[in-house]
C-alpha positions as CSV (number, residue, x, y, z in Angstrom):
1,M,1.7,-21.3,-18.6
2,R,5.3,-20.1,-18.3
3,F,7.5,-17.1,-18.7
4,A,9.9,-16.5,-21.6
5,D,12.4,-13.6,-21.6
6,A,12.0,-11.0,-24.2
7,D,14.5,-10.7,-27.0
8,S,15.0,-8.4,-30.0
9,S,12.2,-10.0,-31.9
10,T,9.7,-10.3,-29.1
11,P,6.6,-8.1,-29.1
12,L,6.5,-5.8,-26.1
13,I,4.0,-3.8,-24.1
14,T,4.9,-0.1,-24.1
15,E,3.5,3.3,-23.2
16,I,1.3,2.3,-20.2
17,T,-0.8,5.1,-18.8
18,T,-3.2,5.2,-15.9
19,Q,-6.3,7.2,-15.0
20,V,-7.9,7.0,-11.5
21,E,-11.4,8.2,-10.9
22,D,-14.0,7.3,-8.2
23,R,-11.9,4.3,-7.0
24,F,-11.5,2.9,-10.5
25,C,-8.3,2.7,-12.4
26,T,-8.2,2.6,-16.2
27,L,-5.0,1.2,-17.8
28,R,-4.1,1.9,-21.4
29,W,-1.0,0.8,-23.4
30,R,0.3,0.4,-26.9
31,W,-0.5,-3.0,-28.3
32,P,2.3,-4.7,-30.3
33,D,1.4,-5.7,-33.8
34,G,-0.1,-9.2,-34.0
35,V,-0.8,-9.6,-30.3
36,Q,-4.4,-10.5,-29.6
37,A,-4.4,-11.1,-25.8
38,V,-2.5,-10.2,-22.7
39,C,-2.5,-11.4,-19.1
40,I,-2.7,-8.7,-16.4
41,H,-1.5,-9.1,-12.8
42,K,-2.4,-6.9,-9.9
43,G,-0.6,-6.9,-6.6
44,P,1.1,-4.8,-3.9
45,A,3.9,-2.5,-5.1
46,D,6.4,-4.1,-2.7
47,E,5.7,-7.6,-3.9
48,P,8.7,-9.1,-5.8
49,V,8.3,-9.2,-9.5
50,A,7.8,-12.9,-10.6
51,R,10.6,-14.1,-12.8
52,D,10.1,-17.9,-13.2
53,I,6.5,-18.9,-12.2
54,P,3.6,-16.7,-13.2
55,P,1.8,-15.4,-10.1
56,S,-1.7,-16.4,-9.3
57,G,-4.6,-14.0,-10.0
58,M,-3.8,-13.4,-13.7
59,K,-6.6,-11.9,-15.8
60,L,-6.8,-12.7,-19.5
61,Y,-7.7,-9.7,-21.5
62,T,-8.2,-9.6,-25.2
63,R,-7.6,-6.9,-27.7
64,E,-11.3,-6.8,-28.6
65,E,-12.2,-6.2,-24.9
66,Y,-9.7,-3.4,-24.8
67,K,-11.2,-1.7,-27.8
68,S,-14.7,-2.1,-26.5
69,N,-13.9,-0.7,-23.1
70,N,-11.3,1.9,-24.3
71,G,-8.7,0.3,-22.0
72,Y,-8.7,-2.0,-19.0
73,R,-10.9,-0.8,-16.0
74,D,-10.4,-2.2,-12.6
75,R,-11.8,-1.3,-9.2
76,L,-9.3,-0.2,-6.5
77,D,-10.3,-1.9,-3.3
78,D,-6.8,-1.8,-1.9
79,I,-4.8,0.9,-0.1
80,G,-1.4,2.3,-0.8
81,L,0.6,1.6,-4.0
82,V,-0.7,-1.1,-6.3
83,A,1.3,-2.6,-9.2
84,Y,-0.2,-3.6,-12.5
85,T,1.9,-5.8,-14.9
86,V,0.7,-6.4,-18.4
87,Y,2.2,-9.5,-20.1
88,V,2.1,-10.2,-23.8
89,R,0.5,-13.7,-24.2
90,H,1.0,-16.1,-27.0
91,T,1.1,-19.8,-27.7
92,E,4.2,-21.8,-28.3
93,N,4.4,-25.6,-28.8
94,G,0.9,-25.9,-27.6
95,G,1.5,-24.0,-24.3
96,T,0.8,-20.5,-23.1
97,V,3.8,-18.2,-22.9
98,L,4.0,-14.8,-21.1
99,V,6.7,-12.4,-22.2
100,Q,8.9,-11.3,-19.3
101,Q,10.1,-7.7,-20.0
102,R,13.4,-7.1,-18.1
103,D,13.0,-3.3,-18.5
104,E,9.6,-3.6,-16.7
105,A,8.1,-1.1,-19.1
106,N,5.0,-3.3,-18.9
107,R,4.6,-2.5,-15.2
108,V,3.1,0.6,-13.6
109,L,2.4,1.7,-10.0
110,V,-0.9,3.3,-9.0
111,S,-1.9,5.0,-5.7
112,A,-5.1,3.4,-4.4
113,G,-5.4,6.0,-1.7
114,K,-4.6,6.0,2.0
115,A,-6.5,4.6,4.9
116,R,-7.0,7.0,7.8
117,I,-5.8,6.3,11.3
118,Y,-7.3,8.6,13.9
119,Y,-5.7,8.9,17.3
120,S,-6.7,10.5,20.6
121,I,-4.5,11.3,23.6
122,V,-6.1,12.5,26.8
123,Q,-3.9,13.4,29.8
124,K,-5.4,13.6,33.3
125,K,-3.6,14.8,36.5
126,G,-4.8,15.2,40.0
127,L,-4.3,18.5,41.8
128,F,-1.3,17.4,43.9
129,A,-0.3,14.3,41.9
130,K,3.3,13.8,40.8
131,Q,2.1,11.8,37.8
132,K,-0.6,12.0,35.2
133,T,-2.6,9.3,33.4
134,V,-2.6,9.1,29.7
135,H,-5.5,7.5,27.8
136,M,-4.8,6.8,24.1
137,S,-7.1,5.4,21.5
138,I,-6.6,4.4,17.9
139,T,-9.5,4.4,15.4
140,A,-8.6,2.6,12.2
141,E,-10.4,2.2,8.9
142,V,-8.6,-1.0,8.1
143,P,-6.5,-3.5,10.2
144,V,-3.2,-2.0,11.2
145,A,-0.2,-4.0,12.5
146,R,1.3,-3.0,15.8
147,D,4.7,-2.1,14.3
148,V,3.2,0.7,12.1
149,L,2.8,3.0,15.0
150,C,4.8,4.0,18.1
151,Y,4.4,6.5,20.9
152,V,7.1,8.9,22.1
153,K,7.4,10.4,25.6
154,K,9.3,13.6,26.2
155,R,9.9,15.8,29.3
156,G,9.1,19.5,29.1
157,G,7.0,19.5,25.9
158,P,5.3,17.5,23.2
159,P,7.8,15.5,21.1
160,A,8.4,16.8,17.6
161,G,9.2,13.5,16.0
162,K,9.7,9.8,16.7
163,E,13.4,10.5,17.7
164,D,12.5,13.4,19.9
165,G,12.2,11.6,23.2
166,I,11.8,8.0,24.4
167,R,10.1,5.8,21.9
168,F,7.8,2.9,22.9
169,P,6.2,0.2,20.8
170,F,2.6,-0.9,20.9
171,V,2.1,-4.5,22.0
172,Q,-1.1,-5.3,20.0
173,D,-2.4,-5.0,16.5
174,F,-5.2,-2.5,15.8
175,A,-8.6,-3.8,14.5
176,P,-10.8,-1.7,12.3
177,G,-12.8,0.7,14.5
178,R,-12.0,2.2,17.8
179,N,-9.2,0.6,19.9
180,Q,-9.0,1.9,23.4
181,L,-5.5,1.3,24.9
182,P,-4.7,0.6,28.5
183,P,-3.9,3.8,30.4
184,I,-0.2,4.6,31.2
185,E,1.3,6.7,33.9
186,I,3.9,9.4,33.1
187,G,5.6,12.2,35.0
188,K,3.7,15.4,35.5
189,D,6.1,17.2,33.1
190,D,6.0,14.5,30.5
191,F,4.1,14.6,27.2
192,V,3.2,11.9,24.7
193,R,2.6,11.8,21.0
194,I,1.9,9.0,18.4
195,F,4.0,8.7,15.2
196,F,4.6,6.2,12.4
197,T,7.6,4.0,13.0
198,D,8.6,4.6,9.4
199,G,7.0,7.7,8.0
200,R,8.4,7.2,4.5
201,K,7.1,3.7,4.2
202,Y,3.8,3.9,6.1
203,G,2.9,7.4,5.0
204,L,2.3,6.0,1.5
205,V,-0.4,3.7,2.9
206,Y,-1.9,5.5,5.9
207,E,-2.8,9.0,7.0
208,L,-2.3,9.7,10.7
209,V,-5.0,12.1,11.9
210,P,-5.5,13.6,15.4
211,E,-9.0,13.5,16.7
């Protein structure tokens, strides 16, 4: 199996649409005349588009199956943005050829939903203490890498964002379930909050929820 670039005479996949319901995605597209089968690839949206070697995990799907099922239906077990790419499939010189569309009109992004990350911050201070102890916990629905989150300390009031104070990284990844972090000591007038390190990037995949 190999890729071949599309040219002016190559049949192309067009008009892809998606419908998501109950964690299932249904893809529909316009079939080119004469094409009886396609190969469908599913992967993370930020995964580079294959140009030379077809990626693993391809699914062969025939025109008859498409008609019987009124599209291609797939379960969304992932989180964040998922990319589906539908390749025209044909045989050339005894081998399988997949049509590589440079305009990427055969590729579509689907939101598979967000995984929730719950966080708790409890501050304790003795009556005459000059410092207070902060207990933080992270409860994740899925594994979360340490660089997804950070905590910010600010004097005089809670920080409004990740740049509003002194930012600190976490030193360990977060397993699914409750992760109780080691307590930290801060000044009596300091406050701590937890933020995404990159809200634009990680906000597509996770939802950060205070407990």
